[in-house]
N, C-alpha and C positions, 0 to 999 in steps of 0.2 A: 782040665786034668787037676785042678787044685793045687798046682805048684806056684810058688812065689819066690821072686828073688829081689834083692837089693842092689842097685847099681850106684857106685859112687864115681862121679867124674871129677877128675883133677882139673881145676879151672886156671891154675897159676903155679908157677915155680918161683921160689925165691931163694936165692944163694946168698951166702955171706951175712945171714941174719943171726943174732943172738936167738937161742931157744932153750926152753926148759920143757920138762915132762908135761904132757897133758894128763890132767886127773879130774876128778868130780869138782874141784874149785872153779874151773873155767866154764863159763856159760856164754861167753861171746866177747868181742873186742870191747875194751875199756880199761878203766882204772880198778886195781885190785890192791888189797893190803896183804903182802906175803911176809912171813918169817924169813930172814936173812941172817946168816951165822956171822958174828963179828969175831975179832981176834981174842976175846976173853971168854969164850966157850958161852955166849949169850945168843939167843935168838931175838933180834930187833924186828919189830914191825915196820914194814917200809911200803910206800906207795909206789907201785909198778904199773906202767902202762903196757897192755898186752894188745897184741893184734891178731893176725890170721892164725889158724891152727889146722892139723890134720889129727889123725887118731892118735899119733904118738907125741907130738910136740905142739907148743904154743909160742909163737914169735914174741920176742921181748922188745918192745918199742923203745922204752926208756925206764930208768929207775934201778937198773942193776948194772955191775960191771962184770967182764969176763972173769970167769973161775970163782965167783961167789957162790956160796953153798945156799940153797933155797929149800925150804921145806913146802912141799906141794901136797902132802896128804896127811890125814890124821890129826889137823889142827883145828877142828870145828868146836872142839871144848875150850879152846884158848882164845876165841875171837874177840873177847872183850879186854884182853890183855895186850900191853904193847911191848913187853919185854919178858923173856924167859931164860932162867939160868939152867945150862946143860951140865949135869952131874957126871 
């Protein structure tokens, strides 16, 4: 009949983990350099270990603290910079 469907099966549930929004930056588990906001209105590049994901969120294994602000999209133009000032 020419119909096609995609089926996604949830293989695990993790509770009590820190997570950030999933976006085009995420390609799988491993180490990433993400921009994190500091108290001086600066974005500082930081190494962050990311784990499992779903369509909405990515697990943060290490490198971030609770309630830190992280930029997860629109930063590809700044990948060679280590710090940015927010105006």
